[in-house]
N, C-alpha and C positions, 0 to 999 in steps of 0.2 A: 506299944513295944512290939517288935517283930516276933513272930511265932518261932520259937527255938527250933533249930534244925533237928529233925528226928523225933520231935514230939508227936503224940498221937492227936488226931482230930478231935475225937471225943472218947471218953473212957469206954474201952471195949470195942472201938471201931477198928476194923481191919482195912488197910489201905488197898485200893485196887491198883492195877498197873497204871502208871502215869499215862495220861492222854491229854490232848490239847483241850483246854477249857476256853473261856471267853477271851483270854489274852494269849497271844502267840509269843511265847518266850523263846528267843532264838538259842541255838546251841552255841557254845563258846568256840570261836574260830581257833584253829590250830596256830595260825600266824598272829602273833601279838599285835602286829601293826594293824590288823583288822578288828581288834577289840573296840567296843564302843567306849565312849567317855563314861566316867562314873555317873555323871548327872543323867545321862541317857538311860543307863541301866537302873538307876534309882527311880526314874519315872516309870519304867516298865514294871519294876517291883511294886510300886504303889498301885498301879492298875491291877496287877495280879493279886495283891492283897485285897483290893476292893472286890474283885471277882470271887475270891475265896470267901470273904465275909458274906457276900450275897448268896453264894451257894450254901453256906452253913445255915443261913436263915431259912432256906427252903427245905431243910431236912426236918421232917415231922418227928413226933415222938415215936419211940419203938412200939409198934402195934402188939397187942397181947392176944395170943392165940386162945380161942375159947376152949373150955374143958369139954371133952367128948362125953356124951351120955354113957352111963354104965349099964343101963337097962338093956338087955338083949332085945326085947320087943321093940324098943325105940331104934336101936342101931340097925335093925333089920329093915327099916323103912327108908333108908337112903343109900345111895351108891356113888362111886366116883364119877365125876363129869369131866372127862378129858384127863390130861396128864399134868395139869398145873396145880392140882390140889383142891379144885372146886368140887362141890357135891351137888346131887340132885335127888329129888324124892323118887321113890319107886312108884311107877304108874302101871296099872291101877294099884291102889293099896290092897293088900291081902284082905280077904273076907274076915270079918271079926276084929279088925283093927280098932282098938279103943281110941276114941277122940282125943283123950289127953296124951296118948302115945304119939299120935299123928302131929299134934300141936308141938310137942316137945321136939320131935324129929325136924319139923319145919323150922322151928326157931334155931336149932343148931345149924341146919343147912344155911340159913340166912347169915348167921354170925360167922360161920366158917368161910363162906364166899366173900364176905366183906373183909375179913382178915386177909384172905389171899390177895385181894385187890390192894389193900392198904400196905401189905408187905412188899408187893411188887413196886409200888410207888416209893416206899421208903428205901428199898434197895437201890432204885435208880437215882434218887436224890442224894443218897449217901455216896454212891459211886461218883456222881458229878462233883460233890464237895471234895472227895478225896483226890479227884483229878485236878481240881482247882488248887488244892493245897500243894500237890506235887509241882504244879507250875510255879506257885509262889516260892517254894523252896529252891526251885531251879533259878528263879529270878534273883533271889537273895544270894545264891552261890555266884551268879554272874557279877553282882555288885561287889562282892568281897574278893573274888578270885579271877575275874575275867573283865576287868575294867582298866582303861587307861586314865590317868589323872586328867582332870579338866585343866585347860590352860589358865594361867594366872591372869589377872587384869592387865598386868604389864605386857604379857605375851599377846593378849588379844589386841591391845592398842598398837603394839609393834606390827602385828600382822595387818591391821587396818591401815597403818601408815604406809607399809609396803604396797598394799593394794591400791592406795591412792597414787603412789609414785608410778606404779606400773600403768595405771590408767592415764596418767599425765604423759608418760612416755609414748603410749599408744596414740594419744590425741596429737602429740607433736609429730609423730610419724605420719598420721593421716593428714595433718596440716601441710607437711612437706609434699606428700603425694598429691594433694589437691593443688598446690602451687605449680607443680610440674604439669599436671593435667590442664590447668588453666593456661599456662604458657603454650602448651601444644595446641590447645583449642584456638588461642589467639593467632598463632601462626597459621593454623588451618583456615581460620576465618579470613585472614588477610589474603592468603593464597587463593581462596575461593572468590573473594571480591575481585582480585586481579584477573583470575581466569574468566570470570563473567564479563568483566570490562573488555578483555581481549575478544571474547566471543561476540559481544555486541558490536565491537569495532569491525570484526571480520564479517559480520552480517551486513553492516552498512557498506563495507567494501564490495561484498558480493552483490548486493542490491544495486549499487552504483554501476558496477561492471555490467550487470544484466540489463539495466536500463539503457546504458549506452549502446549495447548490442541491439536491443530491441528498437531503439530509435534509428539506428543505422539501417536495420532490416526493413523498417517501414518507410524509410525515406525514398526508396526506389533507386538509390545510388548503386551503380555497378562497379564496385571496387573490391576485388577479391583480396588484395593485400590488406586493406583496412578491415575487411570482415574477418580475415584470419587473425589479425592483431587483436581485434575485439573479442573474438572467441577464446583466444589464448588467455586474455585477461580474465575472462569469466572462469576458465578452467583453473587458473592460478588462484583466483579468489575463492573458488570452491575448495581447492586443496587446502588452503589456509583455514577455511572454515571447518573442514573435517578435522584438521589438526587441533583447532581451538575447541571443537566439540569434544574430542578425546581428552584434551587437557582439562576441560570443564568436568567431564565424567570423573577423572581421577581426583580433582580438587573436591568435588562433591562427596565422593566416597571417603576421602581423608577427613573432610569436615564432619561427616556423619559419625565416623569412628571416634574422632576427637571429642565430639559432643557427647556421645554415649559414655566415653571414659570420664569426661568431666562430671557428668551427672552422677555416675557411679562413685566418683571421688567425693562429691558433695554428700551423697547418702552415707558413705563410710565415715566421713568427718562428723556428720550430725549424730550418727550412732555412737561414735567415740566420745563426742561432747556430752551426750546424755548419760553415758556410762560414767564418765569422769565426775559429773555433777552428783550423780547418785552415790558413788562410793565416797566422795568427799563429805556429803551430808551424813552418810552412815557413820563415818569416822567421828565427825563432830558430835553427832548424837550419842556416840559411845563414850564421850568424854575426852577425846584426843584434843590436845592443844592445837588450835589452827595454825599457830606459828611453826609447828613441826611439819606442816603439809605444804606441798607446792601450791602456789596461789590458785584460787578457784577462778575458772573462766565463766564469766556471767553473760557473755555475748549470746544473742539469740541464734537459733539454728539458721543455717544458710538456705536460701531458696535456690532451687536448681534451675535458674533462668539464665539463658545465654542468647545472644542476639542471632537472629536469622539473617539471611542475605536477601534483601529485596530484589525482586525481578527474576529470581532463579526459576520459579515455577513457570513464569511466562516464557522464559528462554527455552526451557525444555518442551513446552507445549508447541512453540513455533517450530523447533527443530523436528519434533516428531510428527508434525502435520504433513511433512513432505514438501513444503514450499521452497526449501533450499536444495532439494534433490534427494535421491535415494541414499547416496553415500552419507550425507549428514543425518538423514532420518535413521539409518542403520546404526550409526555411532551413538545417537541419542538413545535409541532403544536398548542398545547394549549397555550403556551407562545406567539406565533405569533398571535393567535386569540385574546388574551387579549390586545396585543399591538395595533392591528388594531381597536378594538372597543373602546379603552380608550384614546390612546395618538397619534396614527399615523396621525390623521386628521391634526393636527398642525405640527407634526414632518415631515411629508412627503412634506410639503410646503417649507421646508428649506433645503438648501444644506448641512447643518451640521447634518443631521439626524443620530441618534445613530446607528440604524441597518444598515446604509449604509456605516459604517466605515470598 
C-alpha cells in the first residue's frame, strides 16, 4: 500500500527539505494539456517508491552517545579535537596520572569519536531517506492530481487506424509523384537520344564536307568557285554541328536533372512504403481488425535504376578533343561545365550516370 501522504518516515524522524533523490519526479505543468498520462505517472511513482524503500533500508539504528566520565581526574585527560564533537587525549599526560584514569579517558575518547562518526553517517542516510520520501509523495500527488487519463483500447485502435490511413495517403502521393518523375525522365531520355542522333548526323555531315574540301585541295584543281562552295559547305556543316552540340548540352542537362528527380522520387516512395508497412503491422499487432485498414502493399522496394544513353560519353570526348574545331569544342566544354555545377554531384554518385553511358 502506498505510504499515506503526510505520514512520518520513522517515529521521531524530522523531514529534511525536499531534494532530488534517485528518481527525478517532474513538477506538475501548469497547462493540463502537458500533463502526463496516469500510467506514466504511476510508473514514476513506482520507481520513487523503490528509491524510498532502498533509502530507508540504508538508514542505520540511532547511535547511542556514550556517558561522559564523572571523575574530574579522567575528564582532565582529554580535550576537543576540532569543531565536530571529536576528542583527543592530552599530550603529554600530566605527571602523576594514574594508569586507570588514562585508560578510562582513552576508552571514552574512542567511544565518543566512534559515536560522532556514526551520528554523521546516520544523519546523512536519514536525510537521503527523507528526500526520497518527499519525491515519492510528490510522485503520488502527480498520479492523483496531475494526470491525464490513459486512452481506452478503442481510442488506441482508432488512432492506429488513422495512422495507417495517413501512411497510405502519403504512399499514394509518393506513388503519384514517382509516376510524374518517371514520365519526365522518359521524355528527357527520348530527347537526349534524339539530340545525340542529330549530333552524330551533324558530325557525319561535317566530316563529309571536310573530306570533300580536302580532296579538292589535294587534287591540284584551280577552281575558286568550287573551292568557295566547298568551304561554305564546311562552314554550314560546322554551324549545324555547333547548334547540335548546344542542343546536346541542354538535353544532357535535362536528362541529368530528370534522372536525379526520378531517383529522389524512388527513394521517397520506398521510405513511404516502409513506413506504411510498419504502421500497418503495428495496428494489426495491437488487435486492429485488418478489414478496417487500407490494404497492405506487399511489393518490394523499387530499385533506382534508369537507362543511360549509349555513346554519349564518346560524343563528348570527340567534341572536346578539338577535332571538329574550336567552336564545337567550346560548346562541349560549356555543356560539361554546366553539368558539373548543376547536376553531376548527385549523378556521379550513381552507377547509372547519364554521361557515363
